[in-house]
All heavy atoms as a GROMACS GRO file, in nm:
protein
  598
    1MET      N    1   0.557   0.876  -1.129
    1MET     CA    2   0.468   0.781  -1.079
    1MET      C    3   0.328   0.841  -1.046
    1MET      O    4   0.322   0.950  -0.988
    1MET     CB    5   0.522   0.712  -0.947
    1MET     CG    6   0.423   0.607  -0.891
    1MET     SD    7   0.518   0.542  -0.739
    1MET     CE    8   0.413   0.391  -0.721
    2GLY      N    9   0.221   0.783  -1.086
    2GLY     CA   10   0.087   0.841  -1.058
    2GLY      C   11   0.036   0.815  -0.928
    2GLY      O   12   0.109   0.746  -0.838
    3SER      N   13  -0.064   0.865  -0.889
    3SER     CA   14  -0.136   0.848  -0.765
    3SER      C   15  -0.169   0.702  -0.731
    3SER      O   16  -0.213   0.630  -0.811
    3SER     CB   17  -0.245   0.944  -0.748
    3SER     OG   18  -0.320   0.918  -0.622
    4LEU      N   19  -0.189   0.663  -0.602
    4LEU     CA   20  -0.232   0.537  -0.557
    4LEU      C   21  -0.394   0.554  -0.575
    4LEU      O   22  -0.468   0.453  -0.579
    4LEU     CB   23  -0.198   0.508  -0.420
    4LEU     CG   24  -0.063   0.488  -0.395
    4LEU    CD1   25  -0.031   0.469  -0.243
    4LEU    CD2   26  -0.002   0.378  -0.466
    5LEU      N   27  -0.446   0.674  -0.570
    5LEU     CA   28  -0.579   0.696  -0.571
    5LEU      C   29  -0.620   0.750  -0.719
    5LEU      O   30  -0.531   0.815  -0.779
    5LEU     CB   31  -0.629   0.800  -0.465
    5LEU     CG   32  -0.607   0.761  -0.322
    5LEU    CD1   33  -0.639   0.870  -0.226
    5LEU    CD2   34  -0.678   0.629  -0.285
    6PRO      N   35  -0.734   0.722  -0.774
    6PRO     CA   36  -0.765   0.761  -0.916
    6PRO      C   37  -0.792   0.902  -0.925
    6PRO      O   38  -0.902   0.955  -0.955
    6PRO     CB   39  -0.887   0.670  -0.943
    6PRO     CG   40  -0.956   0.652  -0.808
    6PRO     CD   41  -0.842   0.654  -0.709
    7ILE      N   42  -0.694   0.993  -0.904
    7ILE     CA   43  -0.714   1.145  -0.924
    7ILE      C   44  -0.593   1.200  -1.005
    7ILE      O   45  -0.490   1.133  -1.025
    7ILE     CB   46  -0.714   1.206  -0.784
    7ILE    CG1   47  -0.589   1.162  -0.697
    7ILE    CG2   48  -0.840   1.167  -0.704
    7ILE    CD1   49  -0.576   1.235  -0.571
    8ILE      N   50  -0.608   1.324  -1.036
    8ILE     CA   51  -0.494   1.396  -1.119
    8ILE      C   52  -0.424   1.484  -1.018
    8ILE      O   53  -0.300   1.493  -1.033
    8ILE     CB   54  -0.562   1.457  -1.248
    8ILE    CG1   55  -0.618   1.347  -1.342
    8ILE    CG2   56  -0.451   1.545  -1.311
    8ILE    CD1   57  -0.681   1.407  -1.460
    9TYR      N   58  -0.499   1.568  -0.943
    9TYR     CA   59  -0.444   1.662  -0.861
    9TYR      C   60  -0.343   1.618  -0.758
    9TYR      O   61  -0.370   1.528  -0.681
    9TYR     CB   62  -0.549   1.742  -0.792
    9TYR     CG   63  -0.507   1.846  -0.694
    9TYR    CD1   64  -0.451   1.962  -0.732
    9TYR    CD2   65  -0.526   1.830  -0.548
    9TYR    CE1   66  -0.406   2.058  -0.636
    9TYR    CE2   67  -0.475   1.897  -0.460
    9TYR     CZ   68  -0.424   2.027  -0.500
    9TYR     OH   69  -0.370   2.116  -0.399
   10ASN      N   70  -0.237   1.687  -0.745
   10ASN     CA   71  -0.135   1.662  -0.639
   10ASN      C   72  -0.110   1.515  -0.622
   10ASN      O   73  -0.114   1.459  -0.517
   10ASN     CB   74  -0.188   1.731  -0.514
   10ASN     CG   75  -0.076   1.769  -0.417
   10ASN    OD1   76   0.039   1.771  -0.445
   10ASN    ND2   77  -0.115   1.797  -0.299
   11ASN      N   78  -0.044   1.448  -0.718
   11ASN     CA   79  -0.029   1.300  -0.710
   11ASN      C   80   0.109   1.256  -0.690
   11ASN      O   81   0.154   1.155  -0.749
   11ASN     CB   82  -0.102   1.232  -0.825
   11ASN     CG   83  -0.042   1.270  -0.963
   11ASN    OD1   84   0.048   1.345  -0.970
   11ASN    ND2   85  -0.083   1.195  -1.064
   12GLY      N   86   0.194   1.340  -0.620
   12GLY     CA   87   0.327   1.291  -0.591
   12GLY      C   88   0.344   1.178  -0.489
   12GLY      O   89   0.261   1.172  -0.397
   13ASN      N   90   0.430   1.099  -0.501
   13ASN     CA   91   0.461   0.997  -0.402
   13ASN      C   92   0.595   0.980  -0.368
   13ASN      O   93   0.695   1.021  -0.434
   13ASN     CB   94   0.432   0.854  -0.477
   13ASN     CG   95   0.276   0.841  -0.505
   13ASN    OD1   96   0.196   0.845  -0.420
   13ASN    ND2   97   0.245   0.812  -0.626
   14GLN      N   98   0.618   0.929  -0.243
   14GLN     CA   99   0.746   0.907  -0.192
   14GLN      C  100   0.762   0.756  -0.158
   14GLN      O  101   0.676   0.704  -0.092
   14GLN     CB  102   0.771   0.988  -0.066
   14GLN     CG  103   0.917   0.980   0.001
   14GLN     CD  104   0.927   1.067   0.126
   14GLN    OE1  105   0.829   1.095   0.200
   14GLN    NE2  106   1.037   1.120   0.144
   15ILE      N  107   0.870   0.698  -0.190
   15ILE     CA  108   0.888   0.547  -0.171
   15ILE      C  109   1.015   0.537  -0.079
   15ILE      O  110   1.116   0.587  -0.125
   15ILE     CB  111   0.892   0.471  -0.310
   15ILE    CG1  112   0.764   0.485  -0.376
   15ILE    CG2  113   0.934   0.322  -0.269
   15ILE    CD1  114   0.765   0.421  -0.514
   16LEU      N  115   1.008   0.478   0.032
   16LEU     CA  116   1.117   0.448   0.118
   16LEU      C  117   1.136   0.301   0.138
   16LEU      O  118   1.031   0.218   0.133
   16LEU     CB  119   1.094   0.509   0.257
   16LEU     CG  120   1.062   0.667   0.252
   16LEU    CD1  121   1.008   0.703   0.388
   16LEU    CD2  122   1.175   0.745   0.214
   17GLN      N  123   1.254   0.259   0.154
   17GLN     CA  124   1.276   0.107   0.167
   17GLN      C  125   1.371   0.090   0.288
   17GLN      O  126   1.469   0.163   0.302
   17GLN     CB  127   1.338   0.054   0.046
   17GLN     CG  128   1.362  -0.100   0.056
   17GLN     CD  129   1.425  -0.158  -0.072
   17GLN    OE1  130   1.437  -0.091  -0.171
   17GLN    NE2  131   1.476  -0.282  -0.066
   18ALA      N  132   1.330   0.002   0.380
   18ALA     CA  133   1.406  -0.034   0.493
   18ALA      C  134   1.410  -0.184   0.486
   18ALA      O  135   1.332  -0.252   0.426
   18ALA     CB  136   1.347   0.024   0.608
   19PRO      N  137   1.500  -0.250   0.579
   19PRO     CA  138   1.507  -0.388   0.575
   19PRO      C  139   1.357  -0.454   0.624
   19PRO      O  140   1.314  -0.408   0.722
   19PRO     CB  141   1.603  -0.428   0.687
   19PRO     CG  142   1.695  -0.304   0.684
   19PRO     CD  143   1.599  -0.185   0.664
   20GLY      N  144   1.302  -0.540   0.529
   20GLY     CA  145   1.187  -0.589   0.562
   20GLY      C  146   1.058  -0.512   0.540
   20GLY      O  147   0.945  -0.553   0.573
   21LEU      N  148   1.079  -0.385   0.481
   21LEU     CA  149   0.959  -0.297   0.475
   21LEU      C  150   0.974  -0.202   0.358
   21LEU      O  151   1.082  -0.154   0.333
   21LEU     CB  152   0.949  -0.226   0.604
   21LEU     CG  153   0.832  -0.126   0.612
   21LEU    CD1  154   0.699  -0.205   0.631
   21LEU    CD2  155   0.850  -0.036   0.737
   22VAL      N  156   0.873  -0.175   0.279
   22VAL     CA  157   0.870  -0.061   0.186
   22VAL      C  158   0.747   0.030   0.227
   22VAL      O  159   0.651  -0.021   0.274
   22VAL     CB  160   0.845  -0.114   0.038
   22VAL    CG1  161   0.812  -0.002  -0.057
   22VAL    CG2  162   0.961  -0.204  -0.003
   23VAL      N  163   0.772   0.154   0.223
   23VAL     CA  164   0.680   0.257   0.264
   23VAL      C  165   0.646   0.346   0.144
   23VAL      O  166   0.731   0.393   0.073
   23VAL     CB  167   0.727   0.346   0.380
   23VAL    CG1  168   0.625   0.450   0.428
   23VAL    CG2  169   0.772   0.269   0.491
   24ILE      N  170   0.512   0.354   0.114
   24ILE     CA  171   0.471   0.436  -0.005
   24ILE      C  172   0.378   0.544   0.063
   24ILE      O  173   0.279   0.518   0.115
   24ILE     CB  174   0.394   0.357  -0.109
   24ILE    CG1  175   0.478   0.238  -0.154
   24ILE    CG2  176   0.346   0.442  -0.220
   24ILE    CD1  177   0.408   0.137  -0.241
   25ARG      N  178   0.422   0.666   0.038
   25ARG     CA  179   0.349   0.785   0.093
   25ARG      C  180   0.307   0.864  -0.010
   25ARG      O  181   0.372   0.912  -0.104
   25ARG     CB  182   0.455   0.866   0.191
   25ARG     CG  183   0.379   0.984   0.250
   25ARG     CD  184   0.474   1.040   0.357
   25ARG     NE  185   0.419   1.154   0.419
   25ARG     CZ  186   0.446   1.286   0.377
   25ARG    NH1  187   0.534   1.303   0.295
   25ARG    NH2  188   0.378   1.387   0.440
   26ASN      N  189   0.177   0.897  -0.015
   26ASN     CA  190   0.111   0.978  -0.113
   26ASN      C  191   0.100   1.128  -0.068
   26ASN      O  192   0.061   1.141   0.046
   26ASN     CB  193  -0.028   0.922  -0.147
   26ASN     CG  194  -0.103   1.001  -0.255
   26ASN    OD1  195  -0.177   1.087  -0.233
   26ASN    ND2  196  -0.069   0.964  -0.374
   27GLU      N  197   0.133   1.213  -0.145
   27GLU     CA  198   0.137   1.360  -0.102
   27GLU      C  199  -0.004   1.420  -0.090
   27GLU      O  200  -0.019   1.500   0.007
   27GLU     CB  201   0.207   1.446  -0.217
   27GLU     CG  202   0.212   1.600  -0.184
   27GLU     CD  203   0.284   1.665  -0.313
   27GLU    OE1  204   0.302   1.602  -0.420
   27GLU    OE2  205   0.308   1.778  -0.293
   28MET      N  206  -0.105   1.375  -0.155
   28MET     CA  207  -0.231   1.441  -0.163
   28MET      C  208  -0.290   1.443  -0.019
   28MET      O  209  -0.317   1.562   0.026
   28MET     CB  210  -0.329   1.352  -0.243
   28MET     CG  211  -0.466   1.394  -0.243
   28MET     SD  212  -0.480   1.552  -0.331
   28MET     CE  213  -0.653   1.574  -0.365
   29ILE      N  214  -0.314   1.347   0.050
   29ILE     CA  215  -0.369   1.354   0.188
   29ILE      C  216  -0.275   1.289   0.285
   29ILE      O  217  -0.322   1.256   0.394
   29ILE     CB  218  -0.508   1.296   0.195
   29ILE    CG1  219  -0.515   1.161   0.143
   29ILE    CG2  220  -0.605   1.385   0.128
   29ILE    CD1  221  -0.654   1.096   0.162
   30HIS      N  222  -0.149   1.271   0.248
   30HIS     CA  223  -0.042   1.217   0.330
   30HIS      C  224  -0.068   1.082   0.391
   30HIS      O  225  -0.030   1.044   0.503
   30HIS     CB  226  -0.011   1.324   0.449
   30HIS     CG  227   0.019   1.453   0.404
   30HIS    ND1  228   0.133   1.490   0.337
   30HIS    CD2  229  -0.062   1.571   0.413
   30HIS    CE1  230   0.126   1.606   0.305
   30HIS    NE2  231   0.018   1.662   0.344
   31GLU      N  232  -0.141   0.997   0.308
   31GLU     CA  233  -0.170   0.858   0.364
   31GLU      C  234  -0.041   0.786   0.336
   31GLU      O  235   0.035   0.813   0.243
   31GLU     CB  236  -0.289   0.803   0.295
   31GLU     CG  237  -0.266   0.757   0.145
   31GLU     CD  238  -0.319   0.856   0.052
   31GLU    OE1  239  -0.340   0.969   0.088
   31GLU    OE2  240  -0.307   0.824  -0.064
   32THR      N  241  -0.016   0.686   0.426
   32THR     CA  242   0.107   0.609   0.414
   32THR      C  243   0.072   0.463   0.414
   32THR      O  244   0.008   0.413   0.504
   32THR     CB  245   0.198   0.644   0.536
   32THR    OG1  246   0.234   0.780   0.531
   32THR    CG2  247   0.326   0.559   0.522
   33ARG      N  248   0.124   0.386   0.311
   33ARG     CA  249   0.103   0.251   0.296
   33ARG      C  250   0.229   0.172   0.332
   33ARG      O  251   0.329   0.200   0.270
   33ARG     CB  252   0.063   0.207   0.157
   33ARG     CG  253   0.036   0.052   0.132
   33ARG     CD  254   0.020   0.031  -0.015
   33ARG     NE  255  -0.092   0.095  -0.068
   33ARG     CZ  256  -0.222   0.051  -0.073
   33ARG    NH1  257  -0.243  -0.064  -0.035
   33ARG    NH2  258  -0.311   0.125  -0.124
   34LEU      N  259   0.221   0.091   0.442
   34LEU     CA  260   0.336   0.012   0.488
   34LEU      C  261   0.312  -0.122   0.418
   34LEU      O  262   0.211  -0.194   0.428
   34LEU     CB  263   0.332   0.001   0.639
   34LEU     CG  264   0.332   0.130   0.724
   34LEU    CD1  265   0.322   0.093   0.868
   34LEU    CD2  266   0.462   0.207   0.698
   35VAL      N  267   0.421  -0.165   0.356
   35VAL     CA  268   0.418  -0.287   0.282
   35VAL      C  269   0.530  -0.386   0.344
   35VAL      O  270   0.654  -0.376   0.307
   35VAL     CB  271   0.450  -0.268   0.131
   35VAL    CG1  272   0.436  -0.407   0.058
   35VAL    CG2  273   0.359  -0.175   0.075
   36PRO      N  274   0.497  -0.467   0.441
   36PRO     CA  275   0.592  -0.568   0.503
   36PRO      C  276   0.629  -0.672   0.401
   36PRO      O  277   0.562  -0.704   0.328
   36PRO     CB  278   0.504  -0.639   0.612
   36PRO     CG  279   0.388  -0.550   0.629
   36PRO     CD  280   0.360  -0.474   0.508
   37LEU      N  281   0.762  -0.692   0.399
   37LEU     CA  282   0.826  -0.790   0.313
   37LEU      C  283   0.871  -0.916   0.386
   37LEU      O  284   0.942  -0.996   0.322
   37LEU     CB  285   0.952  -0.717   0.238
   37LEU     CG  286   0.916  -0.598   0.169
   37LEU    CD1  287   1.056  -0.546   0.118
   37LEU    CD2  288   0.813  -0.616   0.050
   38ASP      N  289   0.836  -0.926   0.514
   38ASP     CA  290   0.894  -1.022   0.596
   38ASP      C  291   0.804  -1.162   0.614
   38ASP      O  292   0.841  -1.231   0.691
   38ASP     CB  293   0.922  -0.969   0.732
   38ASP     CG  294   0.806  -0.912   0.807
   38ASP    OD1  295   0.695  -0.930   0.754
   38ASP    OD2  296   0.820  -0.855   0.914
   39GLY      N  297   0.707  -1.164   0.535
   39GLY     CA  298   0.631  -1.290   0.538
   39GLY      C  299   0.527  -1.287   0.656
   39GLY      O  300   0.462  -1.396   0.682
   40ARG      N  301   0.508  -1.184   0.727
   40ARG     CA  302   0.416  -1.191   0.843
   40ARG      C  303   0.270  -1.219   0.792
   40ARG      O  304   0.238  -1.192   0.677
   40ARG     CB  305   0.414  -1.054   0.915
   40ARG     CG  306   0.360  -0.943   0.841
   40ARG     CD  307   0.356  -0.810   0.917
   40ARG     NE  308   0.488  -0.764   0.937
   40ARG     CZ  309   0.536  -0.652   0.993
   40ARG    NH1  310   0.446  -0.584   1.038
   40ARG    NH2  311   0.667  -0.631   0.987
   41PRO      N  312   0.192  -1.276   0.877
   41PRO     CA  313   0.054  -1.308   0.830
   41PRO      C  314  -0.031  -1.189   0.817
   41PRO      O  315   0.001  -1.080   0.870
   41PRO     CB  316   0.002  -1.396   0.961
   41PRO     CG  317   0.082  -1.353   1.064
   41PRO     CD  318   0.222  -1.322   1.015
   42ARG      N  319  -0.132  -1.204   0.741
   42ARG     CA  320  -0.228  -1.103   0.706
   42ARG      C  321  -0.313  -1.075   0.828
   42ARG      O  322  -0.321  -1.155   0.913
   42ARG     CB  323  -0.315  -1.135   0.588
   42ARG     CG  324  -0.241  -1.143   0.465
   42ARG     CD  325  -0.339  -1.135   0.351
   42ARG     NE  326  -0.260  -1.118   0.222
   42ARG     CZ  327  -0.235  -0.994   0.171
   42ARG    NH1  328  -0.267  -0.893   0.240
   42ARG    NH2  329  -0.160  -0.987   0.054
   43LEU      N  330  -0.378  -0.953   0.830
   43LEU     CA  331  -0.473  -0.916   0.934
   43LEU      C  332  -0.593  -1.020   0.908
   43LEU      O  333  -0.622  -1.069   0.798
   43LEU     CB  334  -0.526  -0.775   0.926
   43LEU     CG  335  -0.414  -0.670   0.936
   43LEU    CD1  336  -0.475  -0.530   0.902
   43LEU    CD2  337  -0.365  -0.673   1.084
   44GLY      N  338  -0.665  -1.035   1.029
   44GLY     CA  339  -0.787  -1.121   1.011
   44GLY      C  340  -0.890  -1.056   0.912
   44GLY      O  341  -0.894  -0.933   0.895
   45GLY      N  342  -0.971  -1.145   0.854
   45GLY     CA  343  -1.070  -1.094   0.759
   45GLY      C  344  -1.173  -0.997   0.805
   45GLY      O  345  -1.231  -0.922   0.720
   46SER      N  346  -1.192  -0.988   0.936
   46SER     CA  347  -1.286  -0.890   0.982
   46SER      C  348  -1.231  -0.762   1.008
   46SER      O  349  -1.300  -0.656   1.038
   46SER     CB  350  -1.343  -0.939   1.121
   46SER     OG  351  -1.235  -0.956   1.212
   47ILE      N  352  -1.096  -0.744   0.992
   47ILE     CA  353  -1.024  -0.610   1.011
   47ILE      C  354  -1.014  -0.541   0.873
   47ILE      O  355  -0.948  -0.589   0.788
   47ILE     CB  356  -0.889  -0.627   1.070
   47ILE    CG1  357  -0.909  -0.690   1.215
   47ILE    CG2  358  -0.814  -0.486   1.085
   47ILE    CD1  359  -0.776  -0.733   1.278
   48ARG      N  360  -1.088  -0.432   0.860
   48ARG     CA  361  -1.085  -0.359   0.729
   48ARG      C  362  -1.016  -0.227   0.744
   48ARG      O  363  -1.039  -0.156   0.845
   48ARG     CB  364  -1.229  -0.335   0.675
   48ARG     CG  365  -1.309  -0.467   0.661
   48ARG     CD  366  -1.256  -0.545   0.550
   48ARG     NE  367  -1.316  -0.670   0.539
   48ARG     CZ  368  -1.301  -0.751   0.432
   48ARG    NH1  369  -1.221  -0.719   0.338
   48ARG    NH2  370  -1.367  -0.865   0.418
   49GLN      N  371  -0.947  -0.183   0.651
   49GLN     CA  372  -0.874  -0.056   0.647
   49GLN      C  373  -0.896   0.018   0.521
   49GLN      O  374  -0.913  -0.041   0.413
   49GLN     CB  375  -0.723  -0.077   0.670
   49GLN     CG  376  -0.695  -0.155   0.792
   49GLN     CD  377  -0.549  -0.162   0.815
   49GLN    OE1  378  -0.482  -0.090   0.888
   49GLN    NE2  379  -0.481  -0.258   0.742
   50PHE      N  380  -0.896   0.151   0.523
   50PHE     CA  381  -0.907   0.247   0.404
   50PHE      C  382  -0.815   0.200   0.291
   50PHE      O  383  -0.838   0.190   0.177
   50PHE     CB  384  -0.891   0.387   0.448
   50PHE     CG  385  -0.918   0.474   0.322
   50PHE    CD1  386  -1.050   0.504   0.288
   50PHE    CD2  387  -0.815   0.544   0.258
   50PHE    CE1  388  -1.081   0.588   0.178
   50PHE    CE2  389  -0.837   0.626   0.154
   50PHE     CZ  390  -0.959   0.649   0.115
   51LEU      N  391  -0.679   0.179   0.337
   51LEU     CA  392  -0.590   0.139   0.228
   51LEU      C  393  -0.558  -0.003   0.218
   51LEU      O  394  -0.467  -0.053   0.153
   51LEU     CB  395  -0.443   0.209   0.252
   51LEU     CG  396  -0.452   0.368   0.233
   51LEU    CD1  397  -0.313   0.424   0.273
   51LEU    CD2  398  -0.485   0.404   0.096
   52GLY      N  399  -0.634  -0.087   0.291
   52GLY     CA  400  -0.631  -0.231   0.291
   52GLY      C  401  -0.511  -0.285   0.371
   52GLY      O  402  -0.445  -0.206   0.434
   53ASP      N  403  -0.486  -0.414   0.356
   53ASP     CA  404  -0.375  -0.479   0.422
   53ASP      C  405  -0.274  -0.522   0.317
   53ASP      O  406  -0.302  -0.614   0.248
   53ASP     CB  407  -0.431  -0.592   0.504
   53ASP     CG  408  -0.317  -0.664   0.580
   53ASP    OD1  409  -0.216  -0.611   0.627
   53ASP    OD2  410  -0.325  -0.790   0.589
   54SER      N  411  -0.155  -0.465   0.306
   54SER     CA  412  -0.058  -0.489   0.199
   54SER      C  413   0.044  -0.585   0.253
   54SER      O  414   0.086  -0.571   0.368
   54SER     CB  415  -0.004  -0.363   0.145
   54SER     OG  416  -0.096  -0.272   0.086
   55ARG      N  417   0.090  -0.672   0.157
   55ARG     CA  418   0.199  -0.753   0.181
   55ARG      C  419   0.279  -0.756   0.040
   55ARG      O  420   0.223  -0.756  -0.060
   55ARG     CB  421   0.168  -0.908   0.218
   55ARG     CG  422   0.084  -0.918   0.341
   55ARG     CD  423   0.190  -0.882   0.468
   55ARG     NE  424   0.110  -0.898   0.594
   55ARG     CZ  425   0.048  -0.800   0.655
   55ARG    NH1  426   0.033  -0.685   0.605
   55ARG    NH2  427   0.003  -0.822   0.783
   56GLY      N  428   0.408  -0.759   0.061
   56GLY     CA  429   0.491  -0.747  -0.065
   56GLY      C  430   0.609  -0.857  -0.068
   56GLY      O  431   0.634  -0.927   0.023
   57ARG      N  432   0.650  -0.883  -0.189
   57ARG     CA  433   0.760  -0.965  -0.216
   57ARG      C  434   0.847  -0.924  -0.346
   57ARG      O  435   0.783  -0.855  -0.426
   57ARG     CB  436   0.718  -1.113  -0.238
   57ARG     CG  437   0.642  -1.134  -0.359
   57ARG     CD  438   0.595  -1.271  -0.358
   57ARG     NE  439   0.510  -1.292  -0.495
   57ARG     CZ  440   0.392  -1.259  -0.519
   57ARG    NH1  441   0.314  -1.186  -0.416
   57ARG    NH2  442   0.342  -1.274  -0.641
   58TRP      N  443   0.959  -0.955  -0.347
   58TRP     CA  444   1.039  -0.925  -0.464
   58TRP      C  445   1.046  -1.040  -0.570
   58TRP      O  446   1.057  -1.151  -0.522
   58TRP     CB  447   1.187  -0.882  -0.421
   58TRP     CG  448   1.203  -0.757  -0.350
   58TRP    CD1  449   1.198  -0.739  -0.227
   58TRP    CD2  450   1.188  -0.620  -0.410
   58TRP    NE1  451   1.213  -0.606  -0.193
   58TRP    CE2  452   1.205  -0.538  -0.310
   58TRP    CE3  453   1.171  -0.580  -0.536
   58TRP    CZ2  454   1.214  -0.386  -0.336
   58TRP    CZ3  455   1.188  -0.446  -0.570
   58TRP    CH2  456   1.193  -0.351  -0.462
   59GLU      N  457   1.011  -1.011  -0.691
   59GLU     CA  458   1.038  -1.103  -0.794
   59GLU      C  459   1.143  -1.046  -0.884
   59GLU      O  460   1.103  -0.968  -0.979
   59GLU     CB  461   0.898  -1.132  -0.869
   59GLU     CG  462   0.795  -1.219  -0.779
   59GLU     CD  463   0.667  -1.235  -0.859
   59GLU    OE1  464   0.658  -1.215  -0.972
   59GLU    OE2  465   0.577  -1.302  -0.791
   60GLY      N  466   1.263  -1.090  -0.862
   60GLY     CA  467   1.374  -1.023  -0.928
   60GLY      C  468   1.395  -0.875  -0.876
   60GLY      O  469   1.400  -0.857  -0.772
   61ASP      N  470   1.383  -0.799  -0.980
   61ASP     CA  471   1.392  -0.648  -0.952
   61ASP      C  472   1.253  -0.581  -0.942
   61ASP      O  473   1.239  -0.454  -0.925
   61ASP     CB  474   1.472  -0.561  -1.056
   61ASP     CG  475   1.610  -0.600  -1.070
   61ASP    OD1  476   1.666  -0.646  -0.960
   61ASP    OD2  477   1.666  -0.595  -1.173
   62THR      N  478   1.143  -0.658  -0.938
   62THR     CA  479   1.012  -0.603  -0.934
   62THR      C  480   0.947  -0.628  -0.801
   62THR      O  481   0.940  -0.741  -0.745
   62THR     CB  482   0.920  -0.677  -1.044
   62THR    OG1  483   0.983  -0.648  -1.169
   62THR    CG2  484   0.784  -0.624  -1.043
   63LEU      N  485   0.887  -0.520  -0.739
   63LEU     CA  486   0.815  -0.542  -0.614
   63LEU      C  487   0.672  -0.576  -0.642
   63LEU      O  488   0.608  -0.489  -0.717
   63LEU     CB  489   0.829  -0.404  -0.526
   63LEU     CG  490   0.743  -0.404  -0.406
   63LEU    CD1  491   0.792  -0.507  -0.302
   63LEU    CD2  492   0.741  -0.268  -0.342
   64VAL      N  493   0.634  -0.679  -0.590
   64VAL     CA  494   0.484  -0.726  -0.616
   64VAL      C  495   0.418  -0.685  -0.474
   64VAL      O  496   0.453  -0.753  -0.373
   64VAL     CB  497   0.475  -0.873  -0.655
   64VAL    CG1  498   0.338  -0.916  -0.670
   64VAL    CG2  499   0.563  -0.904  -0.779
   65VAL      N  500   0.305  -0.621  -0.482
   65VAL     CA  501   0.232  -0.594  -0.375
   65VAL      C  502   0.092  -0.645  -0.378
   65VAL      O  503   0.027  -0.611  -0.488
   65VAL     CB  504   0.226  -0.435  -0.338
   65VAL    CG1  505   0.144  -0.411  -0.213
   65VAL    CG2  506   0.362  -0.378  -0.314
   66GLU      N  507   0.052  -0.720  -0.288
   66GLU     CA  508  -0.090  -0.773  -0.290
   66GLU      C  509  -0.159  -0.706  -0.175
   66GLU      O  510  -0.113  -0.721  -0.056
   66GLU     CB  511  -0.095  -0.927  -0.280
   66GLU     CG  512  -0.029  -0.993  -0.407
   66GLU     CD  513  -0.034  -1.143  -0.402
   66GLU    OE1  514  -0.082  -1.198  -0.289
   66GLU    OE2  515   0.022  -1.206  -0.499
   67THR      N  516  -0.281  -0.659  -0.194
   67THR     CA  517  -0.355  -0.587  -0.091
   67THR      C  518  -0.491  -0.646  -0.088
   67THR      O  519  -0.564  -0.657  -0.185
   67THR     CB  520  -0.355  -0.436  -0.126
   67THR    OG1  521  -0.224  -0.383  -0.143
   67THR    CG2  522  -0.422  -0.360  -0.012
   68THR      N  523  -0.538  -0.670   0.050
   68THR     CA  524  -0.671  -0.723   0.074
   68THR      C  525  -0.729  -0.636   0.188
   68THR      O  526  -0.660  -0.541   0.240
   68THR     CB  527  -0.662  -0.868   0.122
   68THR    OG1  528  -0.587  -0.874   0.234
   68THR    CG2  529  -0.605  -0.959   0.010
   69ASN      N  530  -0.847  -0.681   0.228
   69ASN     CA  531  -0.914  -0.611   0.341
   69ASN      C  532  -0.945  -0.467   0.335
   69ASN      O  533  -0.929  -0.397   0.437
   69ASN     CB  534  -0.827  -0.637   0.465
   69ASN     CG  535  -0.821  -0.788   0.510
   69ASN    OD1  536  -0.803  -0.874   0.412
   69ASN    ND2  537  -0.823  -0.817   0.634
   70PHE      N  538  -0.974  -0.423   0.214
   70PHE     CA  539  -1.025  -0.284   0.199
   70PHE      C  540  -1.160  -0.266   0.270
   70PHE      O  541  -1.244  -0.356   0.274
   70PHE     CB  542  -1.046  -0.245   0.052
   70PHE     CG  543  -0.916  -0.233  -0.026
   70PHE    CD1  544  -0.872  -0.323  -0.110
   70PHE    CD2  545  -0.845  -0.112  -0.014
   70PHE    CE1  546  -0.760  -0.311  -0.191
   70PHE    CE2  547  -0.731  -0.098  -0.080
   70PHE     CZ  548  -0.688  -0.195  -0.171
   71THR      N  549  -1.178  -0.151   0.325
   71THR     CA  550  -1.312  -0.110   0.383
   71THR      C  551  -1.407  -0.090   0.264
   71THR      O  552  -1.364  -0.066   0.157
   71THR     CB  553  -1.303   0.010   0.468
   71THR    OG1  554  -1.432   0.041   0.522
   71THR    CG2  555  -1.240   0.135   0.401
   72ASP      N  556  -1.538  -0.094   0.297
   72ASP     CA  557  -1.644  -0.076   0.188
   72ASP      C  558  -1.662   0.089   0.179
   72ASP      O  559  -1.743   0.126   0.110
   72ASP     CB  560  -1.763  -0.148   0.226
   72ASP     CG  561  -1.829  -0.096   0.358
   72ASP    OD1  562  -1.769  -0.012   0.427
   72ASP    OD2  563  -1.937  -0.143   0.385
   73ARG      N  564  -1.576   0.159   0.242
   73ARG     CA  565  -1.603   0.299   0.240
   73ARG      C  566  -1.501   0.382   0.143
   73ARG      O  567  -1.474   0.487   0.151
   73ARG     CB  568  -1.574   0.358   0.376
   73ARG     CG  569  -1.673   0.328   0.475
   73ARG     CD  570  -1.662   0.388   0.611
   73ARG     NE  571  -1.767   0.338   0.701
   73ARG     CZ  572  -1.780   0.379   0.825
   73ARG    NH1  573  -1.684   0.460   0.876
   73ARG    NH2  574  -1.865   0.341   0.896
   74THR      N  575  -1.439   0.298   0.066
   74THR     CA  576  -1.341   0.345  -0.032
   74THR      C  577  -1.386   0.317  -0.173
   74THR      O  578  -1.460   0.229  -0.203
   74THR     CB  579  -1.198   0.298  -0.005
   74THR    OG1  580  -1.104   0.349  -0.105
   74THR    CG2  581  -1.196   0.138  -0.019
   75ALA      N  582  -1.335   0.414  -0.271
   75ALA     CA  583  -1.368   0.390  -0.411
   75ALA      C  584  -1.255   0.312  -0.477
   75ALA      O  585  -1.273   0.285  -0.595
   75ALA     CB  586  -1.380   0.523  -0.472
   76ILE      N  587  -1.164   0.264  -0.391
   76ILE     CA  588  -1.047   0.186  -0.466
   76ILE      C  589  -1.120   0.044  -0.497
   76ILE      O  590  -1.173  -0.024  -0.422
   76ILE     CB  591  -0.929   0.168  -0.370
   76ILE    CG1  592  -0.868   0.296  -0.346
   76ILE    CG2  593  -0.822   0.067  -0.438
   76ILE    CD1  594  -0.761   0.310  -0.245
   77GLY      N  595  -1.093  -0.008  -0.624
   77GLY     CA  596  -1.163  -0.126  -0.657
   77GLY      C  597  -1.071  -0.239  -0.688
   77GLY      O  598  -0.965  -0.269  -0.703
   0.00000   0.00000   0.00000
């Protein structure tokens, strides 16, 4: 699996799953994306985060993650 960020160096990831939550951890700078699966509401539109606000759901065997609320200080598009 490639990096969550558009880089080549040190792009290992760790994926953990617990009831109602998937955690994706990137090795490069140890950022951790929490992906709730429990249908909780999104953060308010005025709250911005470097990795955004993720929510996930399963469609069969596929995890679908939708992320909003990125800060304007990131290169993620």
